[in-house]
C-alpha positions in Angstrom: 0.0 0.0 0.0 1.4 3.4 -1.0 0.9 6.2 1.5 1.7 9.9 1.1 3.7 11.9 3.6 4.2 15.7 3.3 7.0 17.4 5.1 5.9 20.9 6.0 8.5 23.7 5.6 8.6 27.4 5.0 9.2 29.6 2.0 12.8 30.4 2.9 13.7 26.7 3.3 11.2 24.8 1.2 13.0 21.5 1.6 14.5 22.0 5.0 18.2 22.2 5.7 19.2 18.8 4.4 19.0 17.0 7.8 15.9 15.1 6.8 17.1 13.7 3.6 17.8 10.3 5.1 14.4 10.2 6.7 12.8 10.8 3.3 14.7 7.7 1.9 13.7 5.6 5.0 10.0 6.5 4.4 10.3 5.6 0.8 11.6 2.2 1.8 8.4 1.7 3.8 6.2 2.5 0.8 5.6 6.2 1.3 5.8 8.8 -1.3 7.2 11.9 0.3 6.9 15.5 -0.9 7.7 18.9 0.7 5.2 21.7 1.0 5.4 25.2 2.2 2.9 25.5 5.0 1.4 28.9 4.0 1.3 28.2 0.2 -2.4 28.0 -0.8 -1.4 25.9 -3.8 -0.2 23.0 -1.6 -2.9 20.4 -0.8 -2.2 19.1 2.7 -5.6 17.5 3.3 -5.0 14.6 0.9 -1.9 13.3 2.6 -1.9 10.3 5.0 0.4 12.2 7.3 1.8 15.8 7.4 5.0 16.2 9.4 6.1 19.5 10.7 9.8 19.7 9.7 11.0 23.2 8.7 8.2 25.6 9.5 10.8 28.0 11.1 9.2 31.3 10.1 6.2 30.8 12.4 7.3 33.0 15.3 6.4 36.2 13.4 2.9 34.7 12.5 2.1 32.3 15.3 -1.6 32.9 15.3 -1.8 32.3 11.5 0.4 29.2 11.9 -1.7 27.7 14.7 -4.9 28.3 12.6 -3.2 26.4 9.7 -2.2 23.6 12.1 -5.8 23.2 13.2 -6.9 22.9 9.6 -4.6 20.1 8.7 -5.7 16.5 9.2 -3.2 13.9 10.3 -0.7 16.5 11.5 2.4 15.4 13.5 2.8 16.5 16.1 -0.9 17.4 16.7 -2.1 21.0 16.7 -2.9 21.0 20.4 0.8 20.0 21.1 2.0 22.7 18.8 -0.1 25.4 20.5 1.3 24.4 23.9 4.9 24.0 22.8 5.3 27.1 20.5 5.2 29.4 23.6 8.1 28.8 25.9 6.0 29.6 28.9 5.6 25.8 29.0 9.0 25.9 30.9 7.3 27.4 33.9 4.7 24.5 33.7 7.6 22.0 33.7 9.1 23.7 36.7 5.8 23.7 38.5 5.5 19.9 37.7 8.8 19.3 39.5 11.0 18.8 36.4 14.6 20.0 36.8 14.5 23.0 34.5 16.5 26.1 34.0 14.8 28.7 36.2 12.5 30.8 34.1 10.6 34.0 34.7 8.0 35.4 32.4 7.8 39.2 31.8 4.6 40.2 30.0 4.4 43.5 28.0 4.0 46.3 30.5 5.6 44.5 33.3 9.0 45.3 34.8 11.7 42.7 35.2 13.7 41.8 38.3 17.1 41.1 36.9 19.2 38.2 38.3 22.4 39.0 40.1 24.3 36.6 37.9 24.7 36.6 34.1 21.4 36.0 32.4 19.5 35.6 29.1 16.5 37.5 27.8 14.6 36.0 24.9 11.1 36.0 23.5 8.7 33.4 24.7 7.7 32.7 21.1 10.8 32.2 19.0 12.9 29.6 17.2 16.6 29.0 16.6 17.7 31.4 19.4 16.8 34.4 17.3 16.0 37.3 19.6 17.9 35.8 22.6 20.6 37.9 24.2 23.0 37.3 27.1 23.8 40.0 29.7 26.1 40.3 32.7 25.9 43.4 34.9 24.5 45.5 32.1 20.9 45.9 33.3 20.5 48.9 31.1 21.3 46.8 28.0 18.9 44.1 29.2 16.2 46.7 29.9 16.6 48.1 26.3 16.3 44.6 24.9 13.2 43.9 27.0 11.6 47.2 25.7 12.3 46.1 22.2 10.6 42.7 22.7 7.6 44.4 24.5 7.3 47.0 21.8 6.7 44.1 19.4 4.0 42.7 21.7 6.2 39.8 22.9 6.4 38.3 26.3 10.0 37.8 27.4 11.7 35.0 29.3 14.5 35.8 31.8 16.8 32.9 32.7 20.1 32.7 34.6 22.8 31.9 32.0 24.2 28.4 32.5 28.0 28.8 32.2 28.4 25.1 31.4 27.1 25.9 27.9 30.5 27.7 27.2 32.5 24.5 27.9 30.1 21.6 27.4 27.3 23.1 25.2 23.9 21.5 25.3 22.9 17.9 24.7 19.8 17.2 22.7 18.0 13.9 23.3 15.7 12.7 20.5 12.7 10.5 21.1 10.7 8.9 18.2 7.2 7.6 19.0 8.0 8.2 22.6 11.1 6.0 22.7 14.7 7.2 23.0 16.5 7.2 19.7 19.8 9.1 19.8 21.5 12.3 21.0 23.8 15.0 19.8 25.6 18.0 21.3 25.2 21.6 20.3 27.9 24.1 21.0 27.0 27.5 22.5 25.0 29.6 20.0 24.6 33.0 21.6 27.1 35.2 19.8 27.3 32.9 16.8 26.4 34.0 13.3 22.9 33.8 11.8 22.3 31.1 9.2 22.0 32.6 5.7 18.2 31.9 5.8 18.0 34.4 8.7 15.8 31.9 10.6 18.2 30.6 13.2 21.7 30.9 14.6 24.3 28.6 13.2 25.0 25.4 15.2 27.9 23.1 15.6 26.6 19.6 16.2 28.2 16.3 17.1 27.0 12.8 18.0 26.8 12.1 21.7 25.9 9.5 24.3 24.0 11.0 27.3 24.9 10.2 30.9 22.2 8.3 32.8 21.2 11.3 34.9 20.7 13.3 31.7 18.4 10.7 30.3 16.4 10.6 33.5 15.7 14.3 33.4 14.8 14.2 29.7 12.3 11.3 30.4 10.9 13.3 33.3 10.3 16.3 31.0 8.6 14.2 28.4 6.4 12.4 30.9 5.4 15.7 32.5 4.5 17.3 29.1 2.4 14.3 28.1 0.6 14.5 31.5 -0.1 18.2 31.0 -1.4 17.5 27.5 -3.3 14.4 28.5 -1.7 12.3 25.8 0.5 9.2 25.7 4.2 9.4 24.8 3.5 7.2 21.8 1.2 9.9 20.4 4.3 12.1 19.8 6.0 11.4 16.5 9.1 13.1 17.8 10.4 15.0 20.7 13.7 16.6 21.4 14.8 17.5 24.9 17.7 20.0 25.2 19.6 19.6 28.5 22.4 21.7 30.1 24.4 21.3 33.3 23.4 23.8 36.1 25.9 25.6 38.2 25.9 22.6 40.6 26.6 20.2 37.8 23.1 18.7 37.8 21.3 18.4 34.4 18.5 20.9 33.7 16.0 21.1 30.8 16.6 24.1 28.7 13.9 23.4 26.1 11.5 20.7 25.1 11.0 20.7 21.4 7.8 19.1 20.2 6.9 21.2 17.1 9.6 21.3 14.4 13.0 20.5 15.9 16.0 19.5 13.9 16.4 15.8 14.8 20.1 15.6 14.0 20.0 12.7 11.6 23.3 13.8 10.1 24.9 13.2 13.4 23.1 10.0 14.3 23.6 6.3 13.6 22.3 4.9 10.4 19.4 3.4 12.2 17.9 6.7 13.3 16.1 7.5 10.1 14.7 4.0 10.0 13.3 4.4 13.5 11.8 7.7 12.4 10.1 6.0 9.4 8.7 3.3 11.7 7.4 5.9 14.1 5.5 7.6 11.3 3.8 4.3 10.4 3.0 3.9 14.1 1.2 7.2 14.1 -1.0 6.0 11.2 -1.8 2.8 13.2 
């Protein structure tokens, strides 16, 4: 039986950044025809596909409401629209904290509110954003942070304030990938703040490498995934993919930096050859 999968992307990167090429081949081996489609292109028919997978819709932060409306209109969307709505606003980090998940301390500053700046180096970033665009690190320069906050608020954006985790400078982040709710692989990401912007303008450039997470790191990632599924009233198996980005806190313990359930890069170019095959099987599982 031939089935059709559509990988949803954006106009600036209509076929992604190349990381998903192996996944396309793996799906073809399972009898899928795979095509790419720009999510806001009215000429693209998403309704006829057996499954629509969010892969490179990286321009949504500027048009989140429109993007969410589109997600609601697409049958067989992975991950589902309700998950996308929850996950595309990083205020979910506060919910993870409240659920007891070890998470980087996060404070929300709504437009019109004043921030209480940490007494340690910290990061200010929009609660709706992708690829670290709009994120900035500050030390003792509260004036610079206040100006950045004013800029975000002037754009109608809620800001997140988080203490900067210095381990990122030496260890970077580790990203753990789950497919169909099951651990698949991991890769490290070097520090991005201060790095150059990708030519697409959609995200900061990343340096990735394959990794094997320590047991404590995996435990925190699993806790985050379980807490999110509880908050969303779904099973882990209902998530085609999830990526948990973890850093070491100042005490050396792992902390969740982000939980990516919408359109994360899954690091197939830095994974073992079986990872794209596991992804393809997870897609079939969603259809079942």
